[in-house]
GUNULUM-258772 format. One line per 3 residues: number of its first residue (from 1); their letters; for each residue z, x, y of N, C-alpha, C. Coordinates in steps of 0.05 Angstrom, whole numbers, plus 5000, padded with zeros to 4 digits. Layout:
// residues N
NUM> a> Z/X/Y/Z/X/Y/Z/X/Y  ...
***
This chain:
// residues 410
1> ilg> 9383/2295/4531/9392/2315/4550/9416/2306/4566  9425/2282/4561/9449/2271/4574/9447/2271/4605  9423/2266/4615/9419/2261/4643/9408/2284/4659
4> tfn> 9398/2277/4682/9389/2297/4701/9394/2285/4729  9403/2302/4748/9409/2292/4775/9406/2314/4795  9407/2306/4821/9403/2324/4843/9377/2339/4840
7> ncs> 9356/2324/4833/9330/2336/4829/9317/2342/4856  9308/2366/4859/9297/2375/4885/9267/2374/4884  9254/2397/4885/9225/2397/4885/9214/2399/4857
10> ngk> 9190/2410/4854/9176/2406/4828/9157/2429/4822  9143/2426/4801/9121/2444/4793/9102/2428/4775  9077/2435/4776/9057/2421/4759/9046/2442/4740
13> tpw> 9047/2436/4714/9037/2455/4694/9007/2451/4690  8994/2472/4680/8965/2470/4674/8959/2451/4651  8979/2443/4636/8974/2424/4614/8982/2396/4621
16> gty> 8988/2391/4647/8991/2363/4657/9018/2352/4657  9039/2368/4653/9066/2358/4655/9078/2365/4682  9101/2354/4687/9115/2355/4713/9142/2369/4709
19> ltc> 9148/2388/4726/9174/2401/4725/9191/2392/4748  9214/2381/4742/9232/2373/4763/9256/2392/4763  9266/2399/4786/9285/2421/4789/9312/2411/4798
22> een> 9332/2416/4781/9360/2408/4788/9372/2428/4807  9381/2418/4830/9391/2437/4851/9421/2436/4854  9431/2420/4873/9460/2421/4881/9478/2406/4861
25> vnf> 9478/2414/4836/9493/2400/4816/9523/2404/4818  9531/2424/4834/9560/2428/4838/9573/2405/4853  9557/2390/4868/9568/2367/4883/9580/2346/4864
28> nfg> 9574/2346/4839/9581/2324/4821/9605/2331/4804  9616/2355/4806/9638/2363/4788/9662/2372/4804  9686/2364/4795/9711/2372/4807/9733/2365/4789
31> sia> 9757/2361/4800/9780/2354/4783/9798/2335/4799  9811/2317/4785/9829/2298/4798/9853/2312/4809  9864/2331/4794/9886/2347/4803/9877/2375/4809
34> phq> 9888/2388/4830/9879/2415/4837/9880/2433/4812  9860/2450/4809/9856/2466/4785/9843/2492/4792  9852/2514/4780/9840/2540/4785/9815/2543/4768
37> qsa> 9792/2545/4782/9766/2547/4767/9764/2575/4754  9747/2576/4734/9740/2601/4722/9722/2617/4741  9718/2643/4735/9701/2659/4752/9672/2648/4752
40> eqk> 9663/2639/4728/9636/2628/4725/9633/2602/4742  9653/2585/4741/9652/2561/4757/9652/2567/4787  9667/2586/4795/9667/2594/4824/9639/2604/4832
43> ryd> 9626/2619/4815/9600/2630/4822/9579/2608/4825  9584/2586/4812/9565/2563/4814/9577/2541/4833  9596/2549/4849/9608/2531/4870/9620/2505/4858
46> ikg> 9629/2506/4834/9643/2483/4822/9671/2483/4834  9679/2461/4846/9705/2459/4860/9728/2455/4841  9751/2464/4848/9775/2460/4832/9791/2437/4841
49> dks> 9780/2421/4859/9793/2396/4867/9772/2375/4871  9775/2357/4890/9757/2335/4894/9729/2344/4900  9709/2333/4885/9682/2340/4889/9669/2324/4912
52> yyq> 9645/2332/4920/9632/2319/4942/9626/2290/4936  9616/2284/4912/9610/2256/4904/9633/2242/4890  9653/2257/4882/9678/2247/4869/9672/2231/4843
55> weq> 9652/2239/4828/9646/2226/4803/9669/2229/4783  9684/2251/4785/9706/2255/4767/9728/2234/4770  9728/2220/4792/9748/2199/4796/9742/2175/4778
58> hdp> 9717/2173/4768/9709/2149/4754/9699/2155/4725  9693/2181/4720/9683/2188/4693/9694/2215/4686  9710/2217/4665/9722/2243/4657/9702/2264/4650
61> rfd> 9678/2256/4644/9657/2276/4638/9653/2296/4661  9659/2287/4685/9654/2305/4708/9679/2318/4719  9701/2316/4703/9726/2329/4710/9727/2356/4695
64> ivk> 9727/2378/4709/9725/2405/4697/9750/2412/4682  9773/2398/4686/9797/2403/4671/9793/2392/4643  9782/2368/4641/9778/2354/4616/9753/2364/4601
67> npn> 9733/2371/4616/9707/2380/4605/9696/2404/4620  9709/2427/4615/9701/2451/4631/9673/2461/4628  9660/2454/4605/9633/2463/4600/9611/2443/4609
70> epn> 9619/2420/4617/9600/2399/4624/9581/2408/4647  9590/2423/4667/9571/2432/4688/9548/2449/4677  9552/2461/4654/9531/2478/4642/9507/2463/4632
73> rfg> 9510/2436/4631/9487/2420/4623/9467/2416/4646  9475/2424/4670/9459/2419/4694/9453/2444/4709  9432/2443/4725/9423/2467/4739/9398/2479/4726
76> wiv> 9383/2462/4712/9360/2471/4696/9334/2459/4707  9312/2469/4697/9286/2456/4702/9280/2438/4679  9271/2413/4686/9266/2393/4666/9236/2387/4665
79> eid> 9224/2388/4641/9195/2383/4638/9191/2354/4629  9174/2340/4644/9169/2311/4639/9139/2307/4636  9131/2290/4617/9103/2283/4614/9099/2256/4627
82> pmn> 9088/2255/4652/9085/2229/4666/9064/2211/4654  9047/2222/4636/9026/2206/4625/9034/2193/4598  9057/2200/4588/9066/2189/4562/9094/2177/4565
85> pds> 9095/2150/4567/9121/2138/4571/9140/2141/4548  9130/2149/4525/9147/2153/4501/9157/2182/4498  9148/2199/4516/9157/2227/4514/9186/2230/4522
88> ipq> 9199/2251/4512/9227/2256/4518/9228/2280/4537  9241/2277/4560/9243/2300/4578/9258/2324/4565  9249/2348/4572/9260/2372/4559/9271/2390/4581
91> krs> 9297/2398/4577/9308/2418/4595/9299/2446/4585  9284/2460/4601/9273/2486/4593/9293/2508/4600  9312/2513/4582/9334/2531/4588/9326/2560/4590
94> alg> 9303/2567/4579/9294/2595/4581/9288/2603/4609  9286/2584/4628/9280/2589/4656/9305/2594/4672  9329/2593/4659/9354/2600/4673/9367/2577/4687
97> rfk> 9392/2580/4692/9409/2559/4705/9418/2568/4732  9410/2554/4753/9419/2559/4780/9410/2536/4797  9411/2538/4824/9403/2517/4842/9373/2518/4846
100> hen> 9358/2506/4827/9329/2508/4828/9318/2491/4851  9300/2504/4866/9287/2490/4888/9260/2479/4879  9242/2497/4870/9217/2488/4859/9208/2508/4838
103> aai> 9185/2503/4826/9175/2521/4805/9145/2525/4811  9138/2550/4817/9110/2557/4823/9098/2569/4798  9078/2556/4787/9067/2564/4761/9039/2575/4764
106> tvn> 9033/2596/4750/9006/2607/4749/9001/2618/4721  8975/2617/4713/8967/2628/4688/8956/2656/4694  8970/2676/4683/8961/2704/4687/8934/2709/4674
109> kdg> 8921/2730/4683/8894/2736/4672/8894/2742/4643  8917/2748/4631/8919/2753/4602/8927/2727/4587  8930/2705/4601/8937/2680/4588/8966/2672/4588
112> hvv> 8984/2691/4594/9012/2685/4595/9018/2667/4619  9036/2648/4616/9044/2630/4638/9067/2643/4652  9065/2644/4679/9086/2656/4695/9097/2635/4714
115> vym> 9124/2633/4716/9137/2614/4733/9155/2629/4753  9151/2625/4779/9168/2637/4799/9187/2615/4809  9213/2623/4814/9234/2604/4821/9253/2617/4841
118> gdd> 9264/2600/4859/9284/2609/4878/9310/2595/4874  9332/2609/4879/9359/2597/4876/9369/2592/4904  9370/2567/4912/9375/2559/4940/9404/2560/4947
121> qkg> 9414/2584/4952/9442/2587/4962/9443/2614/4975  9460/2617/4995/9463/2642/5010/9469/2665/4990  9454/2686/4992/9459/2710/4977/9450/2708/4948
124> ehi> 9435/2688/4941/9425/2686/4913/9397/2698/4911  9383/2692/4889/9361/2709/4881/9334/2695/4876  9313/2711/4872/9287/2701/4864/9282/2709/4835
127> yrf> 9272/2690/4819/9268/2695/4790/9239/2692/4782  9233/2704/4759/9206/2701/4747/9210/2697/4716  9194/2679/4706/9194/2674/4677/9166/2680/4667
130> vsk> 9164/2694/4644/9138/2700/4631/9139/2689/4603  9120/2672/4597/9121/2659/4570/9115/2679/4548  9126/2674/4525/9121/2690/4501/9093/2686/4491
133> nkf> 9084/2662/4490/9057/2655/4480/9038/2650/4503  9012/2647/4497/8992/2645/4517/8981/2617/4519  8972/2610/4543/8959/2584/4549/8931/2584/4537
136> den> 8925/2561/4523/8898/2557/4512/8889/2529/4519  8870/2528/4538/8861/2502/4547/8848/2485/4526  8841/2497/4504/8828/2482/4482/8849/2472/4462
139> kpq> 8874/2479/4466/8895/2470/4448/8918/2458/4464  8914/2434/4475/8934/2422/4493/8961/2418/4480  8962/2410/4455/8988/2406/4442/9004/2432/4439
142> qnr> 8989/2454/4434/9002/2480/4431/9015/2489/4457  9004/2480/4480/9015/2488/4506/9041/2474/4513  9047/2453/4499/9070/2436/4507/9096/2451/4507
145> dll> 9099/2471/4491/9125/2485/4489/9123/2514/4499  9104/2519/4517/9101/2547/4527/9126/2555/4543  9140/2536/4555/9163/2543/4571/9189/2545/4554
148> eeg> 9186/2542/4528/9210/2542/4511/9218/2571/4504  9199/2589/4503/9205/2617/4496/9191/2636/4516  9206/2656/4523/9195/2676/4542/9217/2693/4553
151> tly> 9211/2709/4573/9230/2728/4585/9235/2721/4614  9261/2721/4622/9269/2715/4649/9274/2742/4663  9265/2743/4688/9270/2767/4705/9281/2759/4732
154> var> 9292/2778/4746/9302/2773/4773/9292/2796/4791  9287/2790/4817/9274/2809/4834/9293/2828/4849  9285/2853/4851/9299/2872/4868/9278/2883/4888
157> fng> 9284/2879/4914/9266/2888/4935/9276/2914/4947  9258/2934/4948/9265/2959/4961/9246/2963/4985  9255/2977/5005/9236/2981/5028/9250/2989/5053
160> efd> 9235/2996/5073/9245/3004/5099/9251/2980/5116  9274/2981/5130/9282/2958/5146/9263/2954/5170  9253/2976/5182/9237/2973/5206/9209/2964/5200
163> alr> 9198/2971/5177/9170/2964/5171/9166/2936/5160  9188/2924/5152/9187/2897/5140/9169/2895/5116  9168/2917/5101/9152/2917/5077/9163/2938/5058
166> grg> 9154/2937/5033/9164/2957/5014/9154/2951/4986  9168/2962/4967/9162/2957/4939/9185/2942/4925  9179/2931/4902/9200/2917/4888/9195/2918/4858
169> ewl> 9214/2908/4843/9212/2908/4814/9226/2884/4803  9216/2875/4780/9228/2853/4765/9246/2865/4743  9271/2855/4743/9292/2865/4725/9296/2845/4703
172> elt> 9294/2854/4678/9296/2837/4655/9324/2826/4650  9326/2800/4645/9351/2788/4639/9351/2780/4609  9355/2800/4593/9356/2796/4564/9381/2808/4553
175> hgk> 9394/2793/4535/9419/2802/4524/9415/2829/4510  9434/2848/4516/9432/2874/4504/9417/2894/4521  9405/2885/4543/9390/2903/4561/9402/2903/4589
178> ngl> 9399/2925/4603/9407/2926/4631/9436/2919/4636  9453/2925/4617/9482/2919/4620/9490/2891/4613  9472/2875/4603/9479/2847/4596/9489/2846/4567
181> tte> 9513/2856/4563/9524/2860/4536/9548/2842/4532  9557/2842/4507/9582/2828/4500/9605/2838/4517  9606/2864/4521/9628/2876/4537/9627/2866/4566
184> agf> 9603/2859/4576/9600/2849/4603/9606/2819/4605  9612/2806/4582/9619/2778/4583/9597/2759/4573  9576/2770/4561/9555/2753/4550/9554/2755/4520
187> adq> 9561/2733/4507/9562/2733/4478/9534/2734/4466  9515/2722/4480/9488/2721/4469/9469/2714/4492  9443/2710/4485/9423/2704/4506/9428/2677/4519
190> aev> 9440/2658/4504/9446/2632/4516/9465/2635/4540  9484/2653/4538/9503/2657/4560/9490/2672/4583  9471/2689/4577/9456/2702/4599/9441/2681/4616
193> liy> 9429/2661/4602/9414/2640/4616/9433/2620/4630  9455/2613/4617/9474/2594/4629/9486/2607/4655  9492/2632/4653/9504/2646/4676/9484/2666/4688
196> ark> 9461/2656/4694/9439/2673/4705/9447/2687/4730  9463/2674/4747/9472/2687/4772/9489/2712/4766  9507/2710/4748/9524/2733/4740/9506/2755/4729
199> aas> 9487/2748/4712/9469/2768/4701/9453/2781/4723  9443/2766/4742/9428/2777/4764/9444/2798/4780  9469/2792/4784/9486/2811/4799/9490/2837/4784
202> ivg> 9494/2834/4758/9499/2858/4741/9475/2877/4741  9451/2866/4740/9427/2883/4738/9419/2894/4766  9431/2884/4787/9425/2895/4814/9404/2881/4829
205> atk> 9401/2854/4826/9381/2839/4841/9388/2838/4871  9368/2834/4888/9372/2832/4916/9382/2805/4925  9403/2805/4941/9414/2780/4952/9396/2771/4975
208> mdr> 9386/2746/4973/9366/2736/4991/9378/2714/5010  9363/2707/5031/9371/2687/5050/9362/2659/5041  9374/2649/5020/9369/2622/5009/9340/2618/5002
211> pew> 9331/2628/4979/9303/2624/4970/9298/2595/4965  9277/2584/4977/9270/2556/4973/9244/2554/4958  9223/2543/4971/9198/2539/4957/9183/2565/4953
214> iav> 9169/2567/4931/9151/2589/4925/9123/2578/4920  9102/2592/4929/9075/2583/4924/9057/2607/4918  9039/2604/4900/9020/2625/4892/8994/2619/4906
217> hpd> 8982/2639/4920/8956/2636/4933/8935/2628/4912  8916/2611/4920/8895/2602/4901/8880/2625/4887  8878/2648/4901/8864/2670/4887/8883/2687/4870
220> qst> 8908/2678/4869/8928/2690/4851/8936/2718/4860  8928/2727/4883/8934/2755/4891/8962/2758/4902  8973/2737/4913/8998/2739/4928/9016/2715/4923
223> vyc> 9042/2719/4924/9062/2698/4921/9079/2697/4946  9083/2673/4957/9099/2669/4981/9124/2654/4975  9146/2661/4989/9172/2647/4986/9185/2644/5012
226> tlt> 9195/2619/5018/9210/2614/5042/9239/2622/5038  9250/2636/5057/9279/2643/5058/9289/2629/5083  9303/2606/5078/9305/2586/5100/9325/2594/5122
229> nns> 9347/2606/5116/9367/2616/5135/9391/2627/5120  9409/2640/5135/9433/2650/5122/9453/2659/5143  9473/2643/5149/9492/2650/5169/9511/2672/5160
232> drg> 9511/2678/5134/9528/2700/5123/9515/2727/5123  9489/2728/5130/9475/2754/5129/9488/2772/5150  9494/2796/5141/9507/2816/5159/9537/2819/5152
235> sad> 9547/2802/5134/9574/2804/5125/9577/2828/5106  9602/2835/5099/9606/2857/5081/9593/2852/5054  9593/2827/5045/9582/2820/5019/9552/2818/5020
238> qpv> 9541/2812/5043/9512/2808/5046/9501/2824/5070  9501/2850/5068/9489/2866/5090/9459/2861/5093  9448/2867/5116/9420/2864/5120/9405/2883/5100
241> ngp> 9381/2874/5092/9365/2891/5074/9335/2885/5081  9317/2898/5067/9289/2897/5074/9278/2869/5080  9278/2851/5061/9266/2825/5066/9284/2805/5080
244> npr> 9309/2814/5086/9329/2798/5100/9341/2814/5122  9325/2819/5144/9332/2841/5162/9350/2833/5186  9357/2807/5188/9372/2798/5212/9399/2787/5206
247> qdn> 9419/2796/5221/9446/2785/5218/9447/2756/5227  9466/2741/5216/9469/2713/5223/9442/2699/5226  9427/2699/5205/9400/2690/5205/9398/2660/5209
250> syg> 9393/2651/5233/9392/2623/5239/9364/2611/5235  9343/2627/5234/9316/2617/5235/9300/2619/5209  9306/2639/5192/9292/2641/5167/9267/2658/5169
253> qiv> 9254/2662/5146/9230/2678/5144/9214/2671/5119  9190/2682/5117/9174/2679/5093/9167/2707/5083  9175/2712/5058/9168/2737/5046/9145/2733/5026
256> rwh> 9128/2753/5022/9107/2750/5003/9105/2776/4987  9096/2774/4962/9093/2798/4946/9066/2798/4931  9057/2822/4926/9031/2826/4913/9036/2840/4886
259> pll> 9032/2826/4864/9036/2839/4838/9018/2863/4834  9028/2884/4823/9013/2908/4820/8989/2903/4802  8965/2911/4811/8940/2908/4797/8933/2878/4793
262> gdh> 8945/2861/4809/8939/2832/4807/8950/2820/4781  8969/2833/4768/8979/2825/4743/9007/2813/4747  9010/2787/4743/9036/2774/4748/9057/2780/4727
265> tnn> 9049/2793/4705/9069/2802/4686/9078/2831/4690  9065/2844/4710/9073/2871/4716/9101/2871/4729  9117/2890/4723/9144/2890/4733/9147/2904/4760
268> efe> 9124/2912/4772/9124/2925/4798/9108/2908/4818  9117/2907/4843/9102/2893/4863/9106/2906/4891  9088/2899/4909/9092/2907/4937/9097/2882/4953
271> wdl> 9114/2884/4974/9121/2860/4989/9120/2866/5019  9117/2845/5034/9120/2846/5063/9130/2820/5074  9139/2819/5098/9148/2794/5111/9124/2782/5125
274> yll> 9115/2759/5116/9093/2745/5128/9100/2736/5156  9124/2726/5159/9133/2719/5186/9164/2718/5187  9174/2722/5211/9202/2717/5217/9202/2694/5237
277> agn> 9213/2671/5229/9215/2649/5248/9235/2656/5270  9233/2643/5293/9251/2650/5315/9246/2634/5340  9259/2640/5361/9257/2626/5386/9251/2645/5409
280> psv> 9225/2650/5414/9217/2668/5436/9222/2657/5464  9229/2631/5465/9236/2620/5492/9264/2627/5500  9281/2634/5481/9309/2640/5486/9315/2670/5483
283> yhd> 9302/2683/5464/9308/2711/5457/9283/2728/5460  9289/2754/5464/9267/2774/5466/9272/2797/5447  9289/2793/5428/9294/2813/5407/9285/2802/5380
286> ara> 9296/2811/5359/9287/2803/5332/9290/2773/5328  9308/2760/5343/9312/2731/5341/9288/2715/5352  9270/2729/5366/9246/2715/5376/9226/2711/5354
289> gts> 9229/2725/5332/9210/2723/5310/9188/2743/5312  9170/2743/5293/9147/2761/5293/9127/2751/5313  9106/2768/5318/9088/2762/5340/9071/2737/5336
292> nvt> 9069/2727/5311/9053/2703/5307/9070/2678/5312  9095/2681/5320/9112/2658/5329/9112/2657/5359  9104/2635/5371/9102/2632/5400/9117/2607/5409
295> pdn> 9121/2603/5435/9134/2578/5444/9119/2553/5437  9093/2556/5430/9077/2533/5423/9079/2525/5393  9088/2544/5377/9090/2537/5348/9117/2544/5336
298> mfn> 9137/2551/5352/9162/2560/5341/9176/2539/5325  9191/2549/5305/9205/2531/5287/9228/2546/5274  9245/2532/5259/9266/2546/5245/9269/2534/5217
301> spd> 9280/2549/5199/9286/2540/5171/9262/2531/5156  9242/2548/5151/9220/2541/5134/9231/2534/5106  9220/2513/5094/9230/2503/5069/9207/2499/5049
304> gig> 9192/2477/5051/9170/2473/5033/9145/2488/5042  9130/2498/5022/9104/2510/5028/9085/2503/5006  9059/2505/5013/9038/2500/4993/9011/2508/5005
307> fda> 8992/2513/4988/8965/2521/4996/8945/2498/4993  8926/2496/5011/8903/2479/5006/8882/2495/4991  8860/2482/4985/8840/2496/4968/8826/2519/4983
310> agr> 8828/2519/5009/8815/2540/5025/8834/2564/5028  8858/2562/5018/8877/2585/5020/8894/2585/5045  8894/2563/5060/8912/2561/5083/8940/2554/5073
313> lwi> 8960/2566/5086/8988/2561/5078/9000/2540/5096  9011/2519/5084/9024/2497/5099/9054/2501/5097  9068/2498/5119/9096/2504/5121/9111/2480/5131
316> ltd> 9132/2472/5117/9148/2448/5124/9176/2457/5129  9189/2445/5149/9216/2455/5157/9238/2435/5152  9261/2446/5147/9286/2430/5144/9308/2445/5158
319> gkd> 9308/2443/5185/9327/2459/5200/9341/2443/5222  9350/2458/5242/9365/2447/5264/9346/2435/5285  9352/2410/5293/9335/2397/5313/9352/2388/5337
322> snk> 9373/2404/5343/9391/2397/5366/9377/2401/5392  9358/2420/5393/9344/2427/5417/9363/2439/5438  9385/2451/5429/9404/2463/5446/9410/2492/5438
325> gkf> 9420/2508/5457/9428/2535/5451/9405/2551/5438  9411/2563/5415/9391/2580/5402/9368/2564/5391  9370/2537/5390/9349/2520/5381/9335/2505/5404
328> agm> 9340/2513/5428/9329/2499/5451/9298/2499/5450  9286/2476/5454/9257/2474/5455/9243/2473/5429  9258/2474/5407/9245/2476/5381/9236/2449/5370
331> gnn> 9246/2427/5381/9237/2400/5373/9248/2392/5346  9236/2371/5335/9244/2361/5309/9232/2378/5287  9240/2372/5262/9228/2385/5240/9198/2379/5239
334> qml> 9183/2397/5227/9154/2396/5231/9139/2407/5207  9113/2404/5208/9095/2416/5188/9074/2432/5203  9070/2457/5194/9052/2475/5207/9031/2485/5187
337> csd> 9009/2495/5197/8988/2507/5181/8983/2535/5190  8980/2553/5171/8976/2581/5178/8954/2594/5162  8942/2615/5174/8921/2630/5161/8932/2656/5150
340> pnt> 8935/2660/5124/8946/2685/5114/8931/2710/5121  8905/2707/5127/8889/2730/5134/8894/2740/5162  8899/2722/5181/8903/2730/5209/8932/2727/5217
343> gei> 8948/2711/5203/8975/2706/5210/8978/2683/5231  8956/2672/5240/8957/2651/5260/8971/2626/5249  8988/2614/5266/9003/2590/5258/8998/2568/5279
346> rrf> 8992/2544/5269/8989/2521/5287/9006/2498/5277  9019/2485/5296/9035/2461/5289/9016/2438/5283  9020/2425/5260/9003/2402/5252/9016/2375/5258
349> mtg> 9042/2373/5254/9055/2347/5260/9085/2352/5263  9099/2334/5277/9128/2334/5278/9138/2308/5267  9162/2309/5255/9174/2285/5243/9192/2271/5263
352> pig> 9202/2247/5255/9222/2233/5271/9248/2248/5272  9265/2242/5291/9290/2256/5294/9307/2254/5269  9320/2276/5262/9339/2276/5240/9327/2279/5212
355> cei> 9300/2280/5210/9288/2281/5184/9283/2309/5174  9279/2311/5149/9267/2335/5136/9239/2328/5128  9220/2346/5132/9192/2342/5122/9190/2358/5097
358> tgl> 9181/2344/5076/9181/2357/5049/9160/2344/5031  9158/2355/5007/9142/2343/4986/9112/2346/4990  9103/2368/5002/9074/2372/5007/9058/2370/4981
361> cfs> 9036/2355/4982/9019/2353/4958/8991/2344/4967  8971/2357/4957/8943/2350/4962/8931/2335/4938  8914/2316/4944/8899/2302/4923/8880/2322/4910
364> edn> 8869/2315/4887/8852/2334/4872/8827/2341/4888  8817/2323/4905/8793/2328/4921/8799/2341/4948  8825/2345/4953/8834/2357/4978/8828/2340/5003
367> ktl> 8822/2315/4999/8817/2297/5021/8842/2282/5031  8863/2282/5015/8887/2268/5023/8911/2287/5021  8927/2287/5042/8951/2303/5042/8975/2284/5041
370> fvg> 8992/2287/5021/9016/2271/5019/9040/2288/5029  9058/2276/5044/9082/2290/5053/9105/2270/5056  9129/2279/5049/9152/2262/5050/9168/2265/5076
373> iqh> 9177/2242/5087/9195/2241/5110/9222/2233/5099  9240/2252/5097/9266/2247/5084/9288/2243/5104  9305/2224/5099/9329/2216/5115/9324/2217/5146
376> pge> 9304/2202/5156/9301/2200/5185/9326/2189/5198  9333/2200/5222/9358/2191/5235/9382/2207/5227  9387/2209/5201/9409/2223/5190/9434/2218/5207
379> dka> 9447/2239/5217/9471/2236/5233/9465/2240/5263  9439/2238/5270/9431/2242/5298/9428/2215/5312  9413/2215/5334/9407/2190/5348/9392/2171/5330
382> psh> 9394/2145/5335/9382/2125/5318/9351/2129/5315  9341/2125/5292/9313/2125/5287/9305/2099/5274  9281/2089/5279/9271/2065/5267/9246/2070/5251
385> fpa> 9243/2095/5243/9219/2103/5227/9221/2091/5199  9200/2082/5187/9172/2081/5198/9164/2054/5210  9180/2033/5207/9171/2006/5215/9173/2001/5244
388> ggn> 9191/2016/5259/9194/2012/5287/9212/1988/5293  9211/1980/5319/9228/1958/5327/9257/1964/5323  9272/1945/5312/9300/1949/5307/9306/1954/5277
391> skp> 9285/1961/5262/9288/1964/5233/9305/1989/5227  9317/1989/5203/9332/2012/5194/9313/2034/5186  9321/2059/5191/9304/2081/5183/9302/2083/5153
394> rss> 9278/2090/5143/9274/2092/5115/9259/2118/5108  9268/2132/5087/9252/2154/5077/9225/2143/5067  9204/2159/5069/9178/2148/5062/9159/2171/5055
397> imm> 9137/2163/5043/9115/2182/5038/9092/2176/5056  9082/2196/5070/9058/2193/5087/9033/2202/5073  9012/2189/5079/8986/2196/5067/8967/2202/5091
400> ihr> 8957/2226/5093/8942/2235/5116/8913/2242/5108  8894/2231/5123/8865/2237/5119/8854/2249/5145  8833/2264/5142/8817/2272/5165/8801/2249/5175
403> ene> 8796/2248/5201/8781/2225/5213/8752/2225/5202  8741/2248/5196/8714/2249/5186/8713/2246/5155  8736/2242/5143/8739/2238/5114/8731/2262/5098
406> ksf> 8729/2285/5110/8722/2309/5096/8747/2322/5083  8743/2342/5067/8765/2355/5053/8781/2372/5073  8807/2375/5068/8823/2393/5084/8815/2422/5081
409> ae> 8800/2427/5060/8792/2455/5054/8767/2463/5070  8754/2444/5084/8730/2450/5099/8736/2460/5126
***
């Protein structure tokens, strides 16, 4: 596969493999001399001059003048078998190419495997993949290539702005359908997948406020997605819409949808906003957030999410911790726990200054919660996490138990 990099979050398959998601791959490509990018390169934020990491200065592979198609090798989901050191990682191109944040996998009631994915950039989209073949727990080898063939879809949300709810539909991204033709610039299905963003725009997908993590409720009735923030919301190119109702969205929100008849392969769904993050200490309008956000639990930029076995939703943030202006009193990045039935939200922990809290994962018995503390200190005031004293700050993984050693699900 000639490498994988800028791996973000993940997904765990029912057959025991691990999905790693390639995100900001545009940081690695540029050109030594100024160059006019193609329309496709612009859509994927590939720069026509010096890149963020400047790899093109040292390896012509990453120079888009010399190798204009090299960026197309990246921006995929990669399937890895962690239990077999001899296995070869596979880029699952049927899931589309974009800035993958995570992959939320569920087995539908008819056996088809469904993968939900977000494209983490302002004004990009939410995707769904439905496998061609069905999962069979009695045939583990047969399951290994379930992500190799299937149909990719992108979401369109319809609804009333004031009610924060509505209906939606999944739009198929298949060559020859919905305007995805040779005349539109797609020679075949491979190009639809390589340029999934372009395809999503042509079929009329909804532009979202940076879709990040997606999680499926344990009872499979509902899917949740964090929309972390979007300073461009309200511009001519990105007007407010149902699930993205606030201009200059500094705080983010969580949208959820309910597949029609509980069928994750159904192309219709109903959606609502589970919460709007905000600062009720500073504002008393929509920027204060929904009623379940209070001065005691307020936060901004929800990023990671996941469910425990009891169906509680855990929310991790990667936002602004300046504690000034519109972010006054919000503290450092944090992890919260919420009840989807009542909407109640409680802060569980806060991280050290400058960090992102990420990588939520429960042990199989739900007695241990793992969470990552990423880049403590960053460009803020000095941090000495986790060792203290005068030590340098280090990213780390925390392991959390209840004092009574019981399950988090109790």
